PDBQT receptor file of N, H, CA, C and O in Angstrom, charges set to zero:
ATOM      1  N   MET A   1     122.688 107.231  99.860  1.00  0.00    +0.000 N 
ATOM      2  CA  MET A   1     122.846 106.335 100.895  1.00  0.00    +0.000 C 
ATOM      3  C   MET A   1     122.381 105.580 100.442  1.00  0.00    +0.000 C 
ATOM      4  O   MET A   1     121.193 105.900 100.403  1.00  0.00    +0.000 OA
ATOM      5  N   LYS A   2     122.564 104.307  99.838  1.00  0.00    +0.000 N 
ATOM      6  H   LYS A   2     123.529 104.047  99.870  1.00  0.00    +0.000 HD
ATOM      7  CA  LYS A   2     121.184 103.273 100.511  1.00  0.00    +0.000 C 
ATOM      8  C   LYS A   2     121.797 102.754 102.291  1.00  0.00    +0.000 C 
ATOM      9  O   LYS A   2     122.889 102.431 102.757  1.00  0.00    +0.000 OA
ATOM     10  N   PRO A   3     120.562 102.895 102.773  1.00  0.00    +0.000 N 
ATOM     11  CA  PRO A   3     120.203 102.327 104.426  1.00  0.00    +0.000 C 
ATOM     12  C   PRO A   3     121.464 100.531 103.943  1.00  0.00    +0.000 C 
ATOM     13  O   PRO A   3     121.903  99.944 102.954  1.00  0.00    +0.000 OA
ATOM     14  N   LEU A   4     121.478 100.443 105.364  1.00  0.00    +0.000 N 
ATOM     15  H   LEU A   4     121.122 100.920 106.167  1.00  0.00    +0.000 HD
ATOM     16  CA  LEU A   4     122.476  99.403 105.889  1.00  0.00    +0.000 C 
ATOM     17  C   LEU A   4     121.197  98.559 105.482  1.00  0.00    +0.000 C 
ATOM     18  O   LEU A   4     120.064  98.971 105.231  1.00  0.00    +0.000 OA
ATOM     19  N   LYS A   5     121.747  97.115 105.488  1.00  0.00    +0.000 N 
ATOM     20  H   LYS A   5     122.667  96.781 105.692  1.00  0.00    +0.000 HD
ATOM     21  CA  LYS A   5     120.691  96.183 105.768  1.00  0.00    +0.000 C 
ATOM     22  C   LYS A   5     121.326  95.132 106.849  1.00  0.00    +0.000 C 
ATOM     23  O   LYS A   5     122.515  95.025 107.153  1.00  0.00    +0.000 OA
ATOM     24  N   ARG A   6     120.197  94.374 107.356  1.00  0.00    +0.000 N 
ATOM     25  H   ARG A   6     119.232  94.460 107.109  1.00  0.00    +0.000 HD
ATOM     26  CA  ARG A   6     121.568  93.605 108.170  1.00  0.00    +0.000 C 
ATOM     27  C   ARG A   6     120.341  91.746 107.466  1.00  0.00    +0.000 C 
ATOM     28  O   ARG A   6     119.182  91.605 107.079  1.00  0.00    +0.000 OA
ATOM     29  N   VAL A   7     120.936  91.270 107.571  1.00  0.00    +0.000 N 
ATOM     30  H   VAL A   7     121.878  91.385 107.886  1.00  0.00    +0.000 HD
ATOM     31  CA  VAL A   7     120.411  89.440 106.937  1.00  0.00    +0.000 C 
ATOM     32  C   VAL A   7     120.587  89.183 108.637  1.00  0.00    +0.000 C 
ATOM     33  O   VAL A   7     121.467  89.366 109.478  1.00  0.00    +0.000 OA
ATOM     34  N   ILE A   8     118.835  88.507 108.586  1.00  0.00    +0.000 N 
ATOM     35  H   ILE A   8     118.120  88.358 107.903  1.00  0.00    +0.000 HD
ATOM     36  CA  ILE A   8     117.622  87.952 109.157  1.00  0.00    +0.000 C 
ATOM     37  C   ILE A   8     117.269  86.587 108.509  1.00  0.00    +0.000 C 
ATOM     38  O   ILE A   8     117.201  86.438 107.289  1.00  0.00    +0.000 OA
ATOM     39  N   SER A   9     116.934  85.086 109.893  1.00  0.00    +0.000 N 
ATOM     40  H   SER A   9     116.989  85.208 110.884  1.00  0.00    +0.000 HD
ATOM     41  CA  SER A   9     116.444  84.259 109.530  1.00  0.00    +0.000 C 
ATOM     42  C   SER A   9     115.007  84.382 110.611  1.00  0.00    +0.000 C 
ATOM     43  O   SER A   9     114.792  84.662 111.790  1.00  0.00    +0.000 OA
ATOM     44  N   ILE A  10     114.123  83.934 109.242  1.00  0.00    +0.000 N 
ATOM     45  H   ILE A  10     114.298  83.707 108.284  1.00  0.00    +0.000 HD
ATOM     46  CA  ILE A  10     112.691  83.840 109.270  1.00  0.00    +0.000 C 
ATOM     47  C   ILE A  10     111.621  82.867 109.308  1.00  0.00    +0.000 C 
ATOM     48  O   ILE A  10     110.710  83.532 108.815  1.00  0.00    +0.000 OA
ATOM     49  N   SER A  11     111.020  81.479 109.625  1.00  0.00    +0.000 N 
ATOM     50  H   SER A  11     111.760  80.939 110.026  1.00  0.00    +0.000 HD
ATOM     51  CA  SER A  11     110.194  81.296 109.394  1.00  0.00    +0.000 C 
ATOM     52  C   SER A  11     108.412  81.269 109.617  1.00  0.00    +0.000 C 
ATOM     53  O   SER A  11     107.606  81.419 110.535  1.00  0.00    +0.000 OA
ATOM     54  N   LEU A  12     108.411  80.959 108.060  1.00  0.00    +0.000 N 
ATOM     55  H   LEU A  12     109.066  80.837 107.314  1.00  0.00    +0.000 HD
ATOM     56  CA  LEU A  12     106.844  81.282 107.759  1.00  0.00    +0.000 C 
ATOM     57  C   LEU A  12     106.482  79.913 107.213  1.00  0.00    +0.000 C 
ATOM     58  O   LEU A  12     106.922  78.764 107.237  1.00  0.00    +0.000 OA
ATOM     59  N   ASP A  13     105.715  80.429 106.834  1.00  0.00    +0.000 N 
ATOM     60  H   ASP A  13     105.357  81.363 106.814  1.00  0.00    +0.000 HD
ATOM     61  CA  ASP A  13     104.266  78.835 106.541  1.00  0.00    +0.000 C 
ATOM     62  C   ASP A  13     104.867  78.868 104.715  1.00  0.00    +0.000 C 
ATOM     63  O   ASP A  13     105.497  79.678 104.034  1.00  0.00    +0.000 OA
ATOM     64  N   GLU A  14     104.290  77.592 104.493  1.00  0.00    +0.000 N 
ATOM     65  H   GLU A  14     103.778  76.934 105.046  1.00  0.00    +0.000 HD
ATOM     66  CA  GLU A  14     104.821  77.426 102.757  1.00  0.00    +0.000 C 
ATOM     67  C   GLU A  14     104.099  78.293 102.574  1.00  0.00    +0.000 C 
ATOM     68  O   GLU A  14     104.718  79.351 102.694  1.00  0.00    +0.000 OA
ATOM     69  N   ASP A  15     102.120  78.588 102.115  1.00  0.00    +0.000 N 
ATOM     70  H   ASP A  15     101.618  77.729 102.017  1.00  0.00    +0.000 HD
ATOM     71  CA  ASP A  15     101.707  79.156 101.789  1.00  0.00    +0.000 C 
ATOM     72  C   ASP A  15     101.908  80.460 101.693  1.00  0.00    +0.000 C 
ATOM     73  O   ASP A  15     102.089  80.896 100.556  1.00  0.00    +0.000 OA
ATOM     74  N   VAL A  16     101.922  81.023 102.371  1.00  0.00    +0.000 N 
ATOM     75  H   VAL A  16     101.775  80.669 103.295  1.00  0.00    +0.000 HD
ATOM     76  CA  VAL A  16     102.730  82.506 102.775  1.00  0.00    +0.000 C 
ATOM     77  C   VAL A  16     104.145  82.978 101.647  1.00  0.00    +0.000 C 
ATOM     78  O   VAL A  16     104.342  83.927 100.888  1.00  0.00    +0.000 OA
ATOM     79  N   ILE A  17     104.835  81.892 101.995  1.00  0.00    +0.000 N 
ATOM     80  H   ILE A  17     104.675  81.121 102.612  1.00  0.00    +0.000 HD
ATOM     81  CA  ILE A  17     105.638  82.196 101.426  1.00  0.00    +0.000 C 
ATOM     82  C   ILE A  17     106.197  82.253  99.715  1.00  0.00    +0.000 C 
ATOM     83  O   ILE A  17     107.130  82.885  99.220  1.00  0.00    +0.000 OA
ATOM     84  N   GLU A  18     104.861  81.000  98.882  1.00  0.00    +0.000 N 
ATOM     85  H   GLU A  18     104.103  80.487  99.284  1.00  0.00    +0.000 HD
ATOM     86  CA  GLU A  18     104.053  80.623  98.223  1.00  0.00    +0.000 C 
ATOM     87  C   GLU A  18     103.684  82.172  97.734  1.00  0.00    +0.000 C 
ATOM     88  O   GLU A  18     104.253  82.678  96.767  1.00  0.00    +0.000 OA
ATOM     89  N   LYS A  19     102.537  82.956  98.612  1.00  0.00    +0.000 N 
ATOM     90  H   LYS A  19     102.075  82.544  99.397  1.00  0.00    +0.000 HD
ATOM     91  CA  LYS A  19     102.436  83.821  97.960  1.00  0.00    +0.000 C 
ATOM     92  C   LYS A  19     103.032  85.051  97.851  1.00  0.00    +0.000 C 
ATOM     93  O   LYS A  19     102.835  86.047  97.154  1.00  0.00    +0.000 OA
ATOM     94  N   LEU A  20     103.834  84.729  98.738  1.00  0.00    +0.000 N 
ATOM     95  H   LEU A  20     103.994  83.920  99.303  1.00  0.00    +0.000 HD
ATOM     96  CA  LEU A  20     104.723  86.111  98.599  1.00  0.00    +0.000 C 
ATOM     97  C   LEU A  20     106.025  86.404  97.659  1.00  0.00    +0.000 C 
ATOM     98  O   LEU A  20     106.130  87.517  97.144  1.00  0.00    +0.000 OA
ATOM     99  N   LYS A  21     107.267  85.150  97.382  1.00  0.00    +0.000 N 
ATOM    100  H   LYS A  21     107.182  84.246  97.800  1.00  0.00    +0.000 HD
ATOM    101  CA  LYS A  21     107.102  84.898  96.029  1.00  0.00    +0.000 C 
ATOM    102  C   LYS A  21     106.691  85.004  94.890  1.00  0.00    +0.000 C 
ATOM    103  O   LYS A  21     107.486  85.140  93.960  1.00  0.00    +0.000 OA
ATOM    104  N   LEU A  22     105.009  84.958  94.648  1.00  0.00    +0.000 N 
ATOM    105  H   LEU A  22     104.363  84.849  95.404  1.00  0.00    +0.000 HD
ATOM    106  CA  LEU A  22     104.257  85.287  93.205  1.00  0.00    +0.000 C 
ATOM    107  C   LEU A  22     104.325  86.797  93.350  1.00  0.00    +0.000 C 
ATOM    108  O   LEU A  22     104.967  87.701  92.814  1.00  0.00    +0.000 OA
ATOM    109  N   LEU A  23     103.545  86.713  94.147  1.00  0.00    +0.000 N 
ATOM    110  H   LEU A  23     103.025  85.978  94.582  1.00  0.00    +0.000 HD
ATOM    111  CA  LEU A  23     103.440  89.278  94.192  1.00  0.00    +0.000 C 
ATOM    112  C   LEU A  23     104.834  89.758  94.338  1.00  0.00    +0.000 C 
ATOM    113  O   LEU A  23     104.857  90.944  94.667  1.00  0.00    +0.000 OA
ATOM    114  N   ALA A  24     106.062  89.194  94.191  1.00  0.00    +0.000 N 
ATOM    115  H   ALA A  24     106.043  88.231  93.923  1.00  0.00    +0.000 HD
ATOM    116  CA  ALA A  24     107.584  88.983  94.714  1.00  0.00    +0.000 C 
ATOM    117  C   ALA A  24     107.374  89.570  93.172  1.00  0.00    +0.000 C 
ATOM    118  O   ALA A  24     107.253  90.754  92.860  1.00  0.00    +0.000 OA
ATOM    119  N   GLU A  25     107.361  87.713  91.766  1.00  0.00    +0.000 N 
ATOM    120  H   GLU A  25     107.459  86.751  92.020  1.00  0.00    +0.000 HD
ATOM    121  CA  GLU A  25     107.743  88.518  91.054  1.00  0.00    +0.000 C 
ATOM    122  C   GLU A  25     106.774  89.533  90.637  1.00  0.00    +0.000 C 
ATOM    123  O   GLU A  25     107.391  90.533  90.269  1.00  0.00    +0.000 OA
ATOM    124  N   GLU A  26     105.417  89.692  90.539  1.00  0.00    +0.000 N 
ATOM    125  H   GLU A  26     104.916  88.880  90.838  1.00  0.00    +0.000 HD
ATOM    126  CA  GLU A  26     104.998  90.035  90.828  1.00  0.00    +0.000 C 
ATOM    127  C   GLU A  26     104.243  91.514  89.783  1.00  0.00    +0.000 C 
ATOM    128  O   GLU A  26     103.461  91.822  88.884  1.00  0.00    +0.000 OA
ATOM    129  N   ASN A  27     105.733  92.244  91.300  1.00  0.00    +0.000 N 
ATOM    130  H   ASN A  27     106.368  91.993  92.031  1.00  0.00    +0.000 HD
ATOM    131  CA  ASN A  27     105.968  93.616  90.740  1.00  0.00    +0.000 C 
ATOM    132  C   ASN A  27     108.029  93.864  90.900  1.00  0.00    +0.000 C 
ATOM    133  O   ASN A  27     108.809  94.761  91.219  1.00  0.00    +0.000 OA
ATOM    134  N   ASP A  28     108.064  92.975  90.616  1.00  0.00    +0.000 N 
ATOM    135  H   ASP A  28     107.430  92.246  90.356  1.00  0.00    +0.000 HD
ATOM    136  CA  ASP A  28     109.177  92.721  89.518  1.00  0.00    +0.000 C 
ATOM    137  C   ASP A  28     110.477  92.835  90.195  1.00  0.00    +0.000 C 
ATOM    138  O   ASP A  28     111.329  93.473  89.577  1.00  0.00    +0.000 OA
ATOM    139  N   ARG A  29     110.922  92.174  91.746  1.00  0.00    +0.000 N 
ATOM    140  H   ARG A  29     110.230  91.656  92.248  1.00  0.00    +0.000 HD
ATOM    141  CA  ARG A  29     111.067  92.431  92.844  1.00  0.00    +0.000 C 
ATOM    142  C   ARG A  29     111.382  91.288  93.700  1.00  0.00    +0.000 C 
ATOM    143  O   ARG A  29     110.312  90.853  94.125  1.00  0.00    +0.000 OA
ATOM    144  N   SER A  30     112.641  90.416  94.268  1.00  0.00    +0.000 N 
ATOM    145  H   SER A  30     113.510  90.770  93.923  1.00  0.00    +0.000 HD
ATOM    146  CA  SER A  30     113.179  89.860  95.349  1.00  0.00    +0.000 C 
ATOM    147  C   SER A  30     111.931  88.924  95.781  1.00  0.00    +0.000 C 
ATOM    148  O   SER A  30     110.741  89.084  95.513  1.00  0.00    +0.000 OA
ATOM    149  N   LEU A  31     112.589  87.845  96.567  1.00  0.00    +0.000 N 
ATOM    150  H   LEU A  31     113.557  87.715  96.785  1.00  0.00    +0.000 HD
ATOM    151  CA  LEU A  31     111.335  87.997  97.499  1.00  0.00    +0.000 C 
ATOM    152  C   LEU A  31     111.117  89.181  98.066  1.00  0.00    +0.000 C 
ATOM    153  O   LEU A  31     110.297  90.100  98.087  1.00  0.00    +0.000 OA
ATOM    154  N   SER A  32     113.268  88.464  99.024  1.00  0.00    +0.000 N 
ATOM    155  H   SER A  32     113.934  87.717  99.007  1.00  0.00    +0.000 HD
ATOM    156  CA  SER A  32     114.169  90.183 100.085  1.00  0.00    +0.000 C 
ATOM    157  C   SER A  32     113.493  90.985 100.202  1.00  0.00    +0.000 C 
ATOM    158  O   SER A  32     113.244  91.400 101.334  1.00  0.00    +0.000 OA
ATOM    159  N   GLN A  33     112.875  91.575  99.015  1.00  0.00    +0.000 N 
ATOM    160  H   GLN A  33     113.078  91.238  98.096  1.00  0.00    +0.000 HD
ATOM    161  CA  GLN A  33     112.380  93.034  98.581  1.00  0.00    +0.000 C 
ATOM    162  C   GLN A  33     111.374  93.505  98.839  1.00  0.00    +0.000 C 
ATOM    163  O   GLN A  33     111.116  94.573  99.393  1.00  0.00    +0.000 OA
ATOM    164  N   TYR A  34     110.447  92.366  98.269  1.00  0.00    +0.000 N 
ATOM    165  H   TYR A  34     110.656  91.498  97.819  1.00  0.00    +0.000 HD
ATOM    166  CA  TYR A  34     109.353  92.994  98.072  1.00  0.00    +0.000 C 
ATOM    167  C   TYR A  34     108.212  92.290 100.178  1.00  0.00    +0.000 C 
ATOM    168  O   TYR A  34     107.067  92.494 100.582  1.00  0.00    +0.000 OA
ATOM    169  N   ILE A  35     109.557  91.439 100.853  1.00  0.00    +0.000 N 
ATOM    170  H   ILE A  35     110.487  91.273 100.524  1.00  0.00    +0.000 HD
ATOM    171  CA  ILE A  35     109.584  91.170 101.603  1.00  0.00    +0.000 C 
ATOM    172  C   ILE A  35     109.195  92.842 102.871  1.00  0.00    +0.000 C 
ATOM    173  O   ILE A  35     108.137  93.231 103.366  1.00  0.00    +0.000 OA
ATOM    174  N   ASN A  36     110.655  93.396 102.964  1.00  0.00    +0.000 N 
ATOM    175  H   ASN A  36     111.514  93.080 102.562  1.00  0.00    +0.000 HD
ATOM    176  CA  ASN A  36     110.566  94.929 103.024  1.00  0.00    +0.000 C 
ATOM    177  C   ASN A  36     109.894  95.855 102.700  1.00  0.00    +0.000 C 
ATOM    178  O   ASN A  36     109.844  96.966 103.228  1.00  0.00    +0.000 OA
ATOM    179  N   LEU A  37     109.244  95.401 101.671  1.00  0.00    +0.000 N 
ATOM    180  H   LEU A  37     109.285  94.499 101.243  1.00  0.00    +0.000 HD
ATOM    181  CA  LEU A  37     108.559  96.948 100.972  1.00  0.00    +0.000 C 
ATOM    182  C   LEU A  37     107.490  96.788 102.280  1.00  0.00    +0.000 C 
ATOM    183  O   LEU A  37     107.369  97.488 103.286  1.00  0.00    +0.000 OA
ATOM    184  N   ILE A  38     106.792  95.615 101.857  1.00  0.00    +0.000 N 
ATOM    185  H   ILE A  38     106.890  95.046 101.041  1.00  0.00    +0.000 HD
ATOM    186  CA  ILE A  38     104.696  95.423 102.705  1.00  0.00    +0.000 C 
ATOM    187  C   ILE A  38     104.857  95.501 104.319  1.00  0.00    +0.000 C 
ATOM    188  O   ILE A  38     103.955  95.752 105.117  1.00  0.00    +0.000 OA
ATOM    189  N   ALA A  39     106.718  95.127 104.719  1.00  0.00    +0.000 N 
ATOM    190  H   ALA A  39     107.451  94.923 104.071  1.00  0.00    +0.000 HD
ATOM    191  CA  ALA A  39     106.959  95.255 106.197  1.00  0.00    +0.000 C 
ATOM    192  C   ALA A  39     106.956  96.798 106.449  1.00  0.00    +0.000 C 
ATOM    193  O   ALA A  39     106.203  97.179 107.346  1.00  0.00    +0.000 OA
ATOM    194  N   LYS A  40     107.920  98.033 105.580  1.00  0.00    +0.000 N 
ATOM    195  H   LYS A  40     108.531  97.724 104.852  1.00  0.00    +0.000 HD
ATOM    196  CA  LYS A  40     107.394  98.849 105.381  1.00  0.00    +0.000 C 
ATOM    197  C   LYS A  40     106.409  99.735 105.334  1.00  0.00    +0.000 C 
ATOM    198  O   LYS A  40     106.344 100.688 106.111  1.00  0.00    +0.000 OA
ATOM    199  N   LYS A  41     105.325  99.426 104.160  1.00  0.00    +0.000 N 
ATOM    200  H   LYS A  41     105.378  98.652 103.529  1.00  0.00    +0.000 HD
ATOM    201  CA  LYS A  41     103.894  99.297 104.282  1.00  0.00    +0.000 C 
ATOM    202  C   LYS A  41     103.578  99.238 105.215  1.00  0.00    +0.000 C 
ATOM    203  O   LYS A  41     103.424 100.375 105.661  1.00  0.00    +0.000 OA
ATOM    204  N   TYR A  42     103.397  98.662 105.753  1.00  0.00    +0.000 N 
ATOM    205  H   TYR A  42     103.522  97.738 105.390  1.00  0.00    +0.000 HD
ATOM    206  CA  TYR A  42     102.855  97.806 108.151  1.00  0.00    +0.000 C 
ATOM    207  C   TYR A  42     103.369  98.924 108.620  1.00  0.00    +0.000 C 
ATOM    208  O   TYR A  42     102.721  99.622 109.400  1.00  0.00    +0.000 OA
ATOM    209  N   LEU A  43     104.500  99.225 108.247  1.00  0.00    +0.000 N 
ATOM    210  H   LEU A  43     105.026  98.657 107.613  1.00  0.00    +0.000 HD
ATOM    211  CA  LEU A  43     104.999  99.795 109.955  1.00  0.00    +0.000 C 
ATOM    212  C   LEU A  43     104.572 101.208 109.804  1.00  0.00    +0.000 C 
ATOM    213  O   LEU A  43     103.891 101.382 110.814  1.00  0.00    +0.000 OA
ATOM    214  N   GLU A  44     104.573 102.353 109.113  1.00  0.00    +0.000 N 
ATOM    215  H   GLU A  44     105.127 102.211 108.293  1.00  0.00    +0.000 HD
ATOM    216  CA  GLU A  44     104.010 103.915 108.086  1.00  0.00    +0.000 C 
ATOM    217  C   GLU A  44     102.434 103.783 108.873  1.00  0.00    +0.000 C 
ATOM    218  O   GLU A  44     101.973 104.677 109.582  1.00  0.00    +0.000 OA
ATOM    219  N   GLY A  45     101.803 102.597 108.605  1.00  0.00    +0.000 N 
ATOM    220  H   GLY A  45     102.177 101.871 108.029  1.00  0.00    +0.000 HD
ATOM    221  CA  GLY A  45     100.170 102.107 108.172  1.00  0.00    +0.000 C 
ATOM    222  C   GLY A  45     100.415 101.991 109.816  1.00  0.00    +0.000 C 
ATOM    223  O   GLY A  45      99.856 103.032 110.160  1.00  0.00    +0.000 OA
ATOM    224  N   GLU A  46     100.795 101.513 110.788  1.00  0.00    +0.000 N 
ATOM    225  H   GLU A  46     101.249 100.667 110.509  1.00  0.00    +0.000 HD
ATOM    226  CA  GLU A  46     100.900 101.697 112.277  1.00  0.00    +0.000 C 
ATOM    227  C   GLU A  46     101.220 102.909 112.551  1.00  0.00    +0.000 C 
ATOM    228  O   GLU A  46     100.168 103.426 112.926  1.00  0.00    +0.000 OA
ATOM    229  N   GLU A  47     102.441 104.043 112.609  1.00  0.00    +0.000 N 
ATOM    230  H   GLU A  47     103.295 103.623 112.304  1.00  0.00    +0.000 HD
ATOM    231  CA  GLU A  47     102.613 104.908 112.922  1.00  0.00    +0.000 C 
ATOM    232  C   GLU A  47     101.517 106.098 113.192  1.00  0.00    +0.000 C 
ATOM    233  O   GLU A  47     101.220 106.821 114.143  1.00  0.00    +0.000 OA
ATOM    234  N   ARG A  48     101.113 105.924 111.949  1.00  0.00    +0.000 N 
ATOM    235  H   ARG A  48     101.354 105.336 111.176  1.00  0.00    +0.000 HD
ATOM    236  CA  ARG A  48      99.156 106.316 111.499  1.00  0.00    +0.000 C 
ATOM    237  C   ARG A  48      98.328 105.935 112.158  1.00  0.00    +0.000 C 
ATOM    238  O   ARG A  48      97.221 106.469 112.083  1.00  0.00    +0.000 OA
ATOM    239  N   ILE A  49      98.529 105.025 112.916  1.00  0.00    +0.000 N 
ATOM    240  H   ILE A  49      99.428 104.592 112.977  1.00  0.00    +0.000 HD
ATOM    241  CA  ILE A  49      96.613 104.448 114.041  1.00  0.00    +0.000 C 
ATOM    242  C   ILE A  49      97.424 105.779 115.340  1.00  0.00    +0.000 C 
ATOM    243  O   ILE A  49      96.647 106.673 115.673  1.00  0.00    +0.000 OA
ATOM    244  N   LYS A  50      98.341 105.812 115.739  1.00  0.00    +0.000 N 
ATOM    245  H   LYS A  50      98.972 105.085 115.469  1.00  0.00    +0.000 HD
ATOM    246  CA  LYS A  50      98.802 106.247 117.622  1.00  0.00    +0.000 C 
ATOM    247  C   LYS A  50      98.959 107.687 116.970  1.00  0.00    +0.000 C 
ATOM    248  O   LYS A  50      99.289 108.647 117.666  1.00  0.00    +0.000 OA
TER     249      LYS A  50
């Protein structure tokens, strides 16, 4: 079963959005999927540090 998702709203700098869109497209993912992926990877790294 897929994990539950919630819709949220965030504000990002325009240059960050453009870079994320390019990277998401290169990885054949939607912007939302890509942001979720990089957030998970970041959090995994944070957990390793503690």
